[in-house]
N, C-alpha and C positions, 0 to 999 in steps of 0.2 A: 615652734614648731612642736606639734604634738608628739610624747614619748615613743609612740607606736610609729610616728612617721617613717619616711623612705629612709631618711638620714641617720636613723637608729635601728634600722634592720639589722638582724644576727648577719646577714650576708654581708653588709657595710663595716660592722664593725670587728668581722673575723677579716675581713681586707684590709680594713686600718692595722690591723695588729700584726699581719703579715706583711705588711710596708713597714712597721717599724725595725721588724724581723731582718728585712732583707736590706735598710740600712745599716745594721749592725755586721751582717754577712759580708756587704759591699766594702765596708771599712776595713774588717778584719781582713780581705782578701788582698784588698791593696797593702795593706801593710806588711803580711807575711810575704806575698809575691815581690813586694819591693825591694826586701831585706836580701833576695835571692838574685836582685837583678832582672826580673820576670816582671809582666802585666798579669793581671787576673786570667786574660783571655789566654795567654800563651801557657800559663798555669792548668787552665781547663783543656786545652787542646794535649798536653802530656798526659792528663789523667784520662782523657778518652782513647787516646789512642794505645794506654797500658790496658785499660780496661775490654775495649773491643777485641784485643790480641790481633792476629795476621789478617792481612787484607785490608786496611786501614785505608783509606783514600780521603784528600781534602774533602771531596764531596761528601762523604758519611761522618767527616769532624763536623762541617758546618751544619748538615742537619742535626746531628745529635744535639749541638750545641744553640741550635736555632739561631745561626748567625748568616749572613752572605757568603756565597764562595769567595768571593773578594777579601772579606775579614780574616775569612779562615785563611788563606793563601799567605796574607801578609805575617799573621802570626806563626805559620809553619816556616815561611823563608826566615823570620827572627830566630827560630829557635836551631834553625840549619846554622845559621851564623854562629850561634852560642853551641856547638858541635852538640845540642841534646838531641837530635834529631836529625835523619836521612832519608831522601827518597830514594826508592828501588824499583826498578821497570820490573814489571810482571813477565817472569821468562815465559809464559806462554802468550802473552799479549804486551808487545813493548810500549802500546800506545796508555797501557793503564799503568798508573805510578801510586805505590804503596809507600805508607810512612810507615819509618821502623826507629824505635827507640834507641839512642846510644846508649852504653853503661851508664854513664853519667847522668843522661835523660831519663833512665830508669828509677834511680834515687831521687832525681827532681819529680818525677811522678807521684812515687811512693808519698814524697812529703806533699804533695800537692793535693792527694786525698785525704789528709789529717783535717777535718773538721775543726773550727775555731771553738776551743778549750771551754770558753765565755759560754756558748750557746749550748752545747754538750751538756755542760753541769747544770746548765738552767733548767733544760729539759730532763735531765737524769735525777732532778731534785723533785718531780711530779711523783706522786704515785704510780705504782704499775700500772695499774687501770688507767688513772688520767693518760699516761704515755700510749698505752695501746688505743684508746679512744681517739687520740690527738691524730695519731699514724692513721686509723681508718679514716677519720676525715679527710686526712691529705689525699689519700689515695683515691676516693670518691673525686675529689677537687682535680687531681692529675687526669682521671679517667674522663671526665667532662671537657677537659679543656683539649685532651687530644680528639675527642672526637668531633670538636672544632676544630680543630686543625691549628689551633693556637701552639701548641706543642709538640716534639714528635713523641713518638711510642716510648714509652718506658718498660722496661724488662720486671713488670711488677707479679705479684702472686696472684693477682686477678686476672692476669692475661695468661697465666701459664697452666699445661696440659698438666702438670704436677700437683695442683692445687686442688684440696676437697676442703671447701670450708666448712663448717660446723660437724663434722664428724664426730666430733666426741661431745656433745650438747653436755652442759653443766659442768665441763671439767675446767680447771684452771688452763688448758691447751686443747681449745676446742677444737682446732683445724687440723689437717694433715697435710705433708707433704710428701708425695711419694716419691722424690728424688732422694731423699733422704730416709725415705722409709720412718719419717717421727711426727708425732704430735706436736703440734708449735700453738703458741699464744697470740693475742693481737699485735703484741711487741715485738714478736719474732718477724711479722711481716716484711718483703722487701719490696723496696721501690725500685731499685735497680740489681737484679739478682745475675750473674754470669751464666748461671746453670739454666735459665729460664728458657722455656721453649715454647712458643705460642700456641694456645689451645685455638680450635676451630674458631672460626670467625662467628657464627653464632651460639656457640658456648661462652665465650667470653662475657657478652652482657648478663649471662644467667650468673657467672661465678661472683660476679659483683653484688648484684642483685641479692644471692645467697648469701653473702659474707653479712648484707646490712641487714635483713630479716630475720636470720636466725636459722633459717630451713637448711639442709645439706644437698649437695649436688653431687653426682658421678659422672661425668660423661661419658664412660664405658656403661652405663647402666641406663633402661627406660626410666623417663621422666614421670612422677606421680602427679597426678593432677589436683591431689589434694597438698601438694608443696613437697619436697625432698625427692628421693629416688625410692626404685624399689627395684627387684632383682628381675 
């Protein structure tokens, strides 16, 4: 086959690399979870309940993990039996059941959010600019998958009303986060940020486009037809 054929396209090569990474992540997840008597799904449920805070339901867990409600229910029941999680009826609506971590469950959830060190070290060995570029690419892929309905919405910078891409052009930290009122670099971009607040639906695509194009955008100002924004 020609070297430039479909099988050697950049998209397929990147996908092949991601598959190899997923194999390592899956192996590490089974290994670490198994040591604590949990399955990877059960560990993920604990991590999601801890991350989302109050008002978490089985349905919201299923949506966040992209699994069926039945699969989430099985994992939740197992965690209840292990005294890591409890169900509590909503005081204002008894038909709604919230998931709450026990004290032991909170400790396990913290362990569940620790990424495989072998992968963290491998990515950390890359130059800062390469790590930032890698993260930008992942954000773009995740955004496209969200638009296709393949994965649930992530709490990313490019979806957030506080994010100002390329506000400081030419600087080591070209972007700005209005939530912390600080400049941030590509490597500081978040894929799952607890403080994220969704930007307006028509603004989100503009944030991603500005990130990759090098233009700036501020939703509180009028758009500049030449790119960027103006007072």
